[in-house]
DOFISE-499518 format. One line per field, with one value per atom (N, C-alpha, C, O, CB): residue number from 1; residue in one letter; atom name; x, z, y. Coordinates in pm, whole numbers, padded with zeros to 5 digits, m for minus. Each point is the difference from the previous one (the first is absolute). Glycine has a CB too. Layout:
REM residues N
seq: (NUM, ...)
type: (A, ...)
atom: (CA, ...)
x: (X, ...)
z: (Z, ...)
y: (Y, ...)
END
This chain:
REM residues 101
seq: (1, 1, 1, 1, 1, 2, 2, 2, 2, 2, 3, 3, 3, 3, 3, 4, 4, 4, 4, 4, 5, 5, 5, 5, 5, 6, 6, 6, 6, 6, 7, 7, 7, 7, 7, 8, 8, 8, 8, 8, 9, 9, 9, 9, 9, 10, 10, 10, 10, 10, 11, 11, 11, 11, 11, 12, 12, 12, 12, 12, 13, 13, 13, 13, 13, 14, 14, 14, 14, 14, 15, 15, 15, 15, 15, 16, 16, 16, 16, 16, 17, 17, 17, 17, 17, 18, 18, 18, 18, 18, 19, 19, 19, 19, 19, 20, 20, 20, 20, 20, 21, 21, 21, 21, 21, 22, 22, 22, 22, 22, 23, 23, 23, 23, 23, 24, 24, 24, 24, 24, 25, 25, 25, 25, 25, 26, 26, 26, 26, 26, 27, 27, 27, 27, 27, 28, 28, 28, 28, 28, 29, 29, 29, 29, 29, 30, 30, 30, 30, 30, 31, 31, 31, 31, 31, 32, 32, 32, 32, 32, 33, 33, 33, 33, 33, 34, 34, 34, 34, 34, 35, 35, 35, 35, 35, 36, 36, 36, 36, 36, 37, 37, 37, 37, 37, 38, 38, 38, 38, 38, 39, 39, 39, 39, 39, 40, 40, 40, 40, 40, 41, 41, 41, 41, 41, 42, 42, 42, 42, 42, 43, 43, 43, 43, 43, 44, 44, 44, 44, 44, 45, 45, 45, 45, 45, 46, 46, 46, 46, 46, 47, 47, 47, 47, 47, 48, 48, 48, 48, 48, 49, 49, 49, 49, 49, 50, 50, 50, 50, 50, 51, 51, 51, 51, 51, 52, 52, 52, 52, 52, 53, 53, 53, 53, 53, 54, 54, 54, 54, 54, 55, 55, 55, 55, 55, 56, 56, 56, 56, 56, 57, 57, 57, 57, 57, 58, 58, 58, 58, 58, 59, 59, 59, 59, 59, 60, 60, 60, 60, 60, 61, 61, 61, 61, 61, 62, 62, 62, 62, 62, 63, 63, 63, 63, 63, 64, 64, 64, 64, 64, 65, 65, 65, 65, 65, 66, 66, 66, 66, 66, 67, 67, 67, 67, 67, 68, 68, 68, 68, 68, 69, 69, 69, 69, 69, 70, 70, 70, 70, 70, 71, 71, 71, 71, 71, 72, 72, 72, 72, 72, 73, 73, 73, 73, 73, 74, 74, 74, 74, 74, 75, 75, 75, 75, 75, 76, 76, 76, 76, 76, 77, 77, 77, 77, 77, 78, 78, 78, 78, 78, 79, 79, 79, 79, 79, 80, 80, 80, 80, 80, 81, 81, 81, 81, 81, 82, 82, 82, 82, 82, 83, 83, 83, 83, 83, 84, 84, 84, 84, 84, 85, 85, 85, 85, 85, 86, 86, 86, 86, 86, 87, 87, 87, 87, 87, 88, 88, 88, 88, 88, 89, 89, 89, 89, 89, 90, 90, 90, 90, 90, 91, 91, 91, 91, 91, 92, 92, 92, 92, 92, 93, 93, 93, 93, 93, 94, 94, 94, 94, 94, 95, 95, 95, 95, 95, 96, 96, 96, 96, 96, 97, 97, 97, 97, 97, 98, 98, 98, 98, 98, 99, 99, 99, 99, 99, 100, 100, 100, 100, 100, 101, 101, 101, 101, 101)
type: (X, X, X, X, X, X, X, X, X, X, X, X, X, X, X, X, X, X, X, X, X, X, X, X, X, X, X, X, X, X, X, X, X, X, X, X, X, X, X, X, X, X, X, X, X, X, X, X, X, X, X, X, X, X, X, X, X, X, X, X, X, X, X, X, X, X, X, X, X, X, X, X, X, X, X, X, X, X, X, X, X, X, X, X, X, X, X, X, X, X, X, X, X, X, X, X, X, X, X, X, X, X, X, X, X, X, X, X, X, X, X, X, X, X, X, X, X, X, X, X, X, X, X, X, X, X, X, X, X, X, X, X, X, X, X, X, X, X, X, X, X, X, X, X, X, X, X, X, X, X, X, X, X, X, X, X, X, X, X, X, X, X, X, X, X, X, X, X, X, X, X, X, X, X, X, X, X, X, X, X, X, X, X, X, X, X, X, X, X, X, X, X, X, X, X, X, X, X, X, X, X, X, X, X, X, X, X, X, X, X, X, X, X, X, X, X, X, X, X, X, X, X, X, X, X, X, X, X, X, X, X, X, X, X, X, X, X, X, X, X, X, X, X, X, X, X, X, X, X, X, X, X, X, X, X, X, X, X, X, X, X, X, X, X, X, X, X, X, X, X, X, X, X, X, X, X, X, X, X, X, X, X, X, X, X, X, X, X, X, X, X, X, X, X, X, X, X, X, X, X, X, X, X, X, X, X, X, X, X, X, X, X, X, X, X, X, X, X, X, X, X, X, X, X, X, X, X, X, X, X, X, X, X, X, X, X, X, X, X, X, X, X, X, X, X, X, X, X, X, X, X, X, X, X, X, X, X, X, X, X, X, X, X, X, X, X, X, X, X, X, X, X, X, X, X, X, X, X, X, X, X, X, X, X, X, X, X, X, X, X, X, X, X, X, X, X, X, X, X, X, X, X, X, X, X, X, X, X, X, X, X, X, X, X, X, X, X, X, X, X, X, X, X, X, X, X, X, X, X, X, X, X, X, X, X, X, X, X, X, X, X, X, X, X, X, X, X, X, X, X, X, X, X, X, X, X, X, X, X, X, X, X, X, X, X, X, X, X, X, X, X, X, X, X, X, X, X, X, X, X, X, X, X, X, X, X, X, X, X, X, X, X, X, X, X, X, X, X, X, X, X, X, X, X, X)
atom: (N, CA, C, O, CB, N, CA, C, O, CB, N, CA, C, O, CB, N, CA, C, O, CB, N, CA, C, O, CB, N, CA, C, O, CB, N, CA, C, O, CB, N, CA, C, O, CB, N, CA, C, O, CB, N, CA, C, O, CB, N, CA, C, O, CB, N, CA, C, O, CB, N, CA, C, O, CB, N, CA, C, O, CB, N, CA, C, O, CB, N, CA, C, O, CB, N, CA, C, O, CB, N, CA, C, O, CB, N, CA, C, O, CB, N, CA, C, O, CB, N, CA, C, O, CB, N, CA, C, O, CB, N, CA, C, O, CB, N, CA, C, O, CB, N, CA, C, O, CB, N, CA, C, O, CB, N, CA, C, O, CB, N, CA, C, O, CB, N, CA, C, O, CB, N, CA, C, O, CB, N, CA, C, O, CB, N, CA, C, O, CB, N, CA, C, O, CB, N, CA, C, O, CB, N, CA, C, O, CB, N, CA, C, O, CB, N, CA, C, O, CB, N, CA, C, O, CB, N, CA, C, O, CB, N, CA, C, O, CB, N, CA, C, O, CB, N, CA, C, O, CB, N, CA, C, O, CB, N, CA, C, O, CB, N, CA, C, O, CB, N, CA, C, O, CB, N, CA, C, O, CB, N, CA, C, O, CB, N, CA, C, O, CB, N, CA, C, O, CB, N, CA, C, O, CB, N, CA, C, O, CB, N, CA, C, O, CB, N, CA, C, O, CB, N, CA, C, O, CB, N, CA, C, O, CB, N, CA, C, O, CB, N, CA, C, O, CB, N, CA, C, O, CB, N, CA, C, O, CB, N, CA, C, O, CB, N, CA, C, O, CB, N, CA, C, O, CB, N, CA, C, O, CB, N, CA, C, O, CB, N, CA, C, O, CB, N, CA, C, O, CB, N, CA, C, O, CB, N, CA, C, O, CB, N, CA, C, O, CB, N, CA, C, O, CB, N, CA, C, O, CB, N, CA, C, O, CB, N, CA, C, O, CB, N, CA, C, O, CB, N, CA, C, O, CB, N, CA, C, O, CB, N, CA, C, O, CB, N, CA, C, O, CB, N, CA, C, O, CB, N, CA, C, O, CB, N, CA, C, O, CB, N, CA, C, O, CB, N, CA, C, O, CB, N, CA, C, O, CB, N, CA, C, O, CB, N, CA, C, O, CB, N, CA, C, O, CB, N, CA, C, O, CB, N, CA, C, O, CB, N, CA, C, O, CB, N, CA, C, O, CB, N, CA, C, O, CB, N, CA, C, O, CB, N, CA, C, O, CB, N, CA, C, O, CB, N, CA, C, O, CB, N, CA, C, O, CB, N, CA, C, O, CB, N, CA, C, O, CB, N, CA, C, O, CB)
x: (03724, m00046, 00102, 00038, m00279, 00286, 00096, m00071, m00108, 00248, m00079, m00059, 00015, 00103, m00055, m00151, 00007, 00104, 00019, m00258, 00306, 00091, m00084, m00084, 00278, m00174, m00080, 00088, 00114, m00267, 00102, 00080, m00014, m00069, 00043, 00035, 00001, 00119, 00015, m00269, 00143, m00020, m00146, m00058, 00290, m00281, m00142, m00027, 00080, m00100, m00087, m00041, m00127, m00040, 00279, m00299, m00119, 00043, 00077, m00208, 00080, 00029, m00120, m00115, 00268, m00123, m00112, m00045, 00069, 00016, m00200, m00058, 00092, 00009, m00236, 00294, 00090, 00113, 00035, m00091, 00114, 00108, m00053, 00065, 00052, m00235, m00060, m00024, 00028, m00136, 00058, m00025, 00130, 00002, m00203, 00308, 00130, 00049, 00050, 00005, m00070, 00045, m00081, 00055, 00013, m00196, m00086, 00022, m00040, m00128, 00232, 00024, 00127, 00031, m00146, 00185, 00124, m00029, m00114, 00222, m00006, m00018, m00043, 00026, 00148, m00240, m00055, 00071, 00065, m00284, 00204, 00042, m00126, m00083, 00320, m00251, m00116, 00031, 00097, m00168, m00012, 00010, m00103, m00119, 00204, m00041, m00089, 00002, 00107, m00065, m00159, m00009, m00121, m00093, 00204, m00109, m00113, m00061, 00070, 00035, m00234, m00071, m00002, m00040, m00101, 00184, m00011, m00145, m00031, 00263, m00319, m00141, m00081, m00078, 00099, m00001, m00078, 00081, m00056, m00088, 00277, 00085, 00008, 00066, m00123, m00009, 00000, 00123, 00045, m00296, 00304, 00113, m00052, m00110, 00246, m00055, m00035, 00126, 00110, m00326, 00199, 00115, m00039, m00117, 00216, 00000, m00015, 00123, 00112, m00251, 00116, 00108, 00019, m00089, 00040, 00164, 00022, 00120, 00099, m00199, 00092, 00106, 00117, 00020, m00195, 00252, 00115, 00122, m00011, m00139, 00268, 00120, 00074, m00029, 00047, 00078, 00070, 00083, 00015, m00007, 00046, 00074, m00091, 00042, 00112, m00277, m00097, m00033, m00011, m00084, 00078, m00028, 00115, m00023, m00114, 00260, 00116, 00004, 00027, 00100, m00155, m00003, m00101, 00027, 00043, m00189, m00104, 00043, m00018, m00158, 00234, 00043, 00113, 00018, m00085, 00143, 00109, m00045, 00083, 00073, m00285, m00051, m00065, m00051, 00224, m00172, m00068, m00151, m00053, 00236, m00250, m00145, m00071, 00036, m00016, m00120, m00069, m00062, m00001, m00044, m00008, m00063, 00103, m00033, m00154, 00313, 00107, 00051, 00035, 00029, m00061, 00050, m00102, 00037, 00096, m00261, m00105, m00113, m00112, 00169, m00031, m00107, m00110, m00110, 00278, m00140, m00097, m00095, m00098, 00266, m00141, m00092, m00116, 00013, 00176, m00301, m00114, 00026, 00090, m00248, 00081, 00011, m00023, 00071, m00150, m00021, m00028, 00118, 00032, m00275, 00308, 00114, 00117, 00065, m00138, 00099, 00110, m00033, 00089, m00029, m00184, m00039, 00015, 00041, m00201, 00126, 00015, 00147, 00031, m00232, 00291, 00143, 00044, 00068, m00028, m00079, 00047, m00053, 00076, m00065, m00142, m00061, m00070, m00021, m00006, m00010, m00075, m00151, m00073, 00253, m00227, m00143, m00044, 00065, m00056, m00121, m00061, m00072, m00030, 00003, m00001, m00070, m00128, m00084, 00178, m00107, m00117, 00007, m00078, m00047, 00214, 00006, 00060, m00043, 00064, 00076, 00068, m00101, 00000, 00212, m00297, m00100, m00095, m00033, 00049, m00060, m00090, 00069, m00060, m00055, 00239, 00074, 00015, m00011, 00134, m00096, 00018, m00133, m00004, 00196, m00300, m00132, m00042, m00036, m00028, 00068, m00044, 00094, m00044, m00062, 00235, 00096, m00023, 00008, 00157, m00193, m00027, m00130, m00007, 00129, m00224, m00128, 00015, m00054, m00067, 00195, 00023, 00071, m00035, 00044, 00091, 00075, m00090, 00011, 00200, m00298, m00093, m00099, m00032, 00056, m00072, m00095, 00070, m00057, m00069, 00250, 00074, 00023, m00007, 00118, m00084, 00027, m00128, 00007, 00174, m00296, m00124, m00055, m00086, 00037, 00098, m00050, 00079, m00030, m00046)
z: (02148, m00104, m00019, 00096, m00044, m00175, m00028, 00001, m00056, m00081, 00202, 00009, m00133, m00065, 00311, m00286, m00129, 00000, 00100, m00138, m00074, m00015, m00034, m00090, 00014, 00145, m00021, m00059, 00043, 00148, m00287, m00063, 00076, m00064, m00158, 00245, 00076, 00104, 00074, m00107, 02051, 00113, 00038, 00042, 00036, m00092, 00031, 00135, 00093, m00229, 00147, 00126, m00024, m00114, 00197, 00022, m00014, m00030, 00074, 00084, m00267, m00037, 00038, m00021, m00169, 00246, 00029, m00128, m00102, 00336, m00230, m00121, m00060, m00122, 00215, m00011, m00051, m00082, m00106, 00305, m00150, m00073, m00130, m00104, 00321, m00212, m00121, m00104, m00118, 00255, m00092, m00093, m00063, m00118, 00254, m00057, m00053, m00106, m00105, 00325, m00193, m00095, m00130, m00109, 00301, m00181, m00119, m00078, m00116, 00235, m00059, m00069, m00086, m00068, 00257, m00188, m00078, m00149, m00039, 00233, m00278, m00145, m00024, 00081, m00135, m00058, m00028, m00116, m00083, 00170, m00089, m00112, m00052, 00079, 00015, m00225, m00061, m00025, m00068, m00041, 00164, m00019, m00102, 00017, 00218, m00340, m00098, 00026, 00005, m00180, 00193, 00026, m00073, m00034, 00260, m00251, m00060, 00103, 00065, m00294, 00245, 00098, m00041, m00112, 00172, 00029, m00032, 00006, m00048, 00138, m00032, 00015, m00126, m00049, 00297, m00300, m00114, m00129, m00109, 00269, m00147, m00116, m00045, m00100, 00032, 00139, m00036, 00058, 00110, m00118, m00071, 00047, 00085, m00021, m00182, 00297, 00083, 00052, m00018, 00083, m00002, 00059, 00129, 00024, m00251, 00311, 00122, 00013, m00027, 00141, m00074, 00034, 00151, 00076, m00275, 00241, 00141, 00053, m00071, 00042, 00154, 00059, 00052, 00120, m00058, m00155, 00038, m00078, m00094, 00146, m00013, m00075, m00048, 00041, 00095, m00225, m00063, 00099, m00018, m00191, 00313, 00101, 00069, 00029, 00005, m00008, 00061, m00095, 00041, 00094, m00264, m00100, m00003, m00002, m00136, 00136, m00002, 00124, m00010, m00123, 00249, 00123, m00008, 00042, 00085, m00180, m00014, m00100, 00025, 00031, m00169, m00101, 00052, m00047, m00131, 00275, 00057, 00116, 00061, m00131, 00102, 00098, 00125, 00081, m00166, 00103, 00117, m00015, m00111, 00144, 00077, m00003, m00039, 00046, 00130, m00260, m00053, 00112, m00009, m00202, 00315, 00109, 00086, 00071, m00071, m00005, 00073, m00079, 00058, 00051, m00240, m00085, m00008, 00006, m00139, 00119, m00018, 00100, m00039, m00203, 00371, 00099, m00011, 00053, 00098, m00219, m00014, m00118, m00012, 00114, m00189, m00110, 00052, 00100, m00268, 00098, 00039, m00044, m00080, 00060, 00072, m00042, m00150, m00068, 00296, m00280, m00144, m00082, m00105, 00154, m00004, m00073, 00000, m00103, 00165, 00053, 00005, m00085, m00066, 00297, m00229, m00082, m00148, m00079, 00258, m00218, m00139, m00043, m00107, 00130, 00061, m00032, m00010, m00094, 00211, m00019, 00011, m00112, m00062, 00307, m00272, m00091, m00121, m00099, 00295, m00189, m00109, 00023, m00080, m00070, 00258, 00028, 00024, 00072, 00027, m00160, 00023, 00135, 00050, m00301, 00311, 00130, m00003, m00089, 00131, 00055, 00013, m00076, 00029, 00003, m00128, m00082, 00075, m00021, m00178, 00284, 00068, 00080, m00006, 00018, 00063, 00081, m00089, 00031, 00144, m00285, m00092, m00058, m00008, m00049, 00017, m00059, 00101, m00036, m00116, 00278, 00102, 00031, 00016, 00082, m00091, 00028, m00114, 00023, 00115, m00262, m00114, m00027, m00035, m00062, 00114, m00019, 00099, m00035, m00052, 00214, 00103, m00030, 00015, 00154, m00211, m00033, m00117, 00002, 00083, m00188, m00116, 00042, m00047, m00104, 00237, 00047, 00081, m00012, 00016, 00080, 00080, m00090, 00024, 00167, m00294, m00093, m00073, m00015, m00015, m00017, m00068, 00091, m00046, m00096, 00271, 00094, 00025, 00018, 00091, m00109, 00031, m00117, 00019, 00144, m00283, m00118, m00028, m00096, 00003)
y: (m03911, 00089, 00111, 00068, m00122, 00071, 00105, 00134, 00016, m00174, 00254, 00132, 00072, m00012, 00021, 00065, 00068, 00110, 00069, m00121, 00068, 00112, 00121, m00006, m00143, 00254, 00120, 00109, 00017, m00079, 00134, 00104, 00131, 00079, m00192, 00122, 00120, 00002, 00097, m00084, m00326, m00085, m00003, 00100, m00053, m00152, m00010, 00063, m00015, m00195, 00279, 00060, 00079, 00022, m00010, 00030, 00081, 00143, 00060, m00208, 00200, 00138, 00085, m00039, m00032, 00186, 00089, 00067, m00007, 00045, 00026, 00060, 00105, 00010, m00052, 00120, 00103, m00061, 00052, 00092, m00254, m00067, m00059, 00010, m00062, m00009, m00055, 00110, m00020, m00161, 00295, 00110, 00051, 00031, 00033, m00057, 00042, m00098, 00041, 00070, m00240, m00102, 00010, m00017, m00134, 00176, 00007, 00129, 00008, m00148, 00241, 00127, m00005, 00099, 00018, m00227, m00012, m00010, m00028, m00084, 00135, m00023, m00144, m00089, 00265, m00198, m00133, m00069, 00063, 00017, m00211, m00083, m00068, m00046, 00009, 00031, m00065, m00147, m00034, 00252, m00305, m00144, m00044, 00026, m00058, m00034, m00061, m00150, m00062, 00245, m00241, m00144, m00055, 00073, m00047, m00158, m00069, m00093, m00078, 00091, m00003, m00081, m00146, m00032, 00230, m00290, m00142, m00049, m00109, 00076, 00113, m00037, 00034, m00081, 00117, 00087, 00045, 00011, 00003, 00120, m00117, 00020, 00145, 00030, m00260, 00319, 00142, 00069, m00030, 00029, 00095, 00081, 00115, 00051, m00113, 00101, 00114, 00066, m00052, m00057, 00223, 00066, 00068, 00031, 00003, m00011, 00078, 00088, m00043, m00138, 00305, 00092, m00009, 00039, 00117, m00207, m00026, 00078, 00018, m00246, 00274, 00084, m00083, m00015, 00180, m00216, m00082, 00046, 00079, m00277, 00148, 00038, m00124, m00112, 00323, m00188, m00112, m00081, m00121, 00254, m00070, m00076, m00101, m00112, 00308, m00157, m00092, m00113, m00116, 00304, m00156, m00104, m00100, m00121, 00283, m00112, m00090, m00089, m00119, 00290, m00113, m00079, m00111, m00113, 00313, m00171, m00102, m00106, m00119, 00289, m00128, m00096, m00089, m00113, 00274, m00111, m00079, m00088, m00068, 00248, m00179, m00095, 00055, m00077, m00062, 00271, 00055, m00023, 00005, 00169, m00198, m00020, 00129, 00109, m00288, 00165, 00117, 00084, 00122, m00250, 00063, 00074, 00072, 00095, m00261, 00121, 00069, 00120, 00103, m00319, 00202, 00108, 00113, 00117, m00282, 00130, 00101, m00019, m00032, 00046, 00006, m00019, 00106, m00019, m00084, 00213, 00109, m00020, 00074, 00077, m00250, m00029, m00085, m00070, 00083, m00006, m00084, m00144, m00027, 00224, m00289, m00140, m00013, m00074, m00002, 00148, m00005, 00052, m00057, 00087, 00076, 00055, m00099, m00019, 00251, m00293, m00098, m00123, m00053, 00134, m00126, m00115, 00033, m00086, 00010, 00198, 00041, m00007, m00051, 00201, m00099, m00007, m00145, m00039, 00259, m00300, m00138, m00089, m00075, 00106, m00023, m00098, 00060, m00069, m00073, 00269, 00061, 00001, 00058, m00130, 00009, 00003, 00144, 00075, m00309, 00271, 00130, m00003, m00109, 00151, 00075, 00001, m00084, 00015, 00213, m00316, m00086, m00131, m00091, 00295, m00217, m00121, m00119, m00113, 00258, m00121, m00110, m00081, m00123, 00258, m00065, m00071, m00080, m00114, 00294, m00119, m00072, m00124, m00107, 00325, m00201, m00113, m00112, m00117, 00275, m00125, m00103, m00068, m00122, 00251, m00052, m00059, m00091, m00115, 00317, m00151, m00079, m00117, m00109, 00313, m00181, m00109, m00111, m00118, 00281, m00128, m00100, m00074, m00122, 00263, m00067, m00065, m00096, m00111, 00314, m00160, m00088, m00126, m00109, 00307, m00187, m00118, m00092, m00122, 00256, m00079, m00081, m00073, m00117, 00278, m00094, m00064, m00115, m00108, 00327, m00197, m00104, m00121, m00114, 00289, m00151, m00109, m00082, m00122, 00261, m00072, m00071, m00080, m00086, 00264, m00151, m00072, m00123, m00072, 00283)
END
C-alpha cells in the first residue's frame, strides 16, 4: 500500500515525555474515511521531518510512539476513531456469511 502524501525509537515513554511531545506545534491532517466516506481532520503534534521519515518507509509506531492508536490509524488509513474495529468486525462477518452461502 502506497503511503499517502501529506501536505503539510520505539520505547516506553513516561507521562512527562508524552506530555512534552503533545505540547509541540501541530499539523492538521485531512483524511477521508474508507469506512464511511466522510472527511475529517485531526490536529496532531508532529513535524514535517517526521512525516518525511514515515513517507520514506519508517514504521508509523516508531515515528510517532506518543500518538494514540486511533491517531496513527487516522494518519495511515483515514479511519476515524472507533471505525477500524467496526470495519474489521463487519467485514469479517460479511466474509463469513458469503462463505457459508
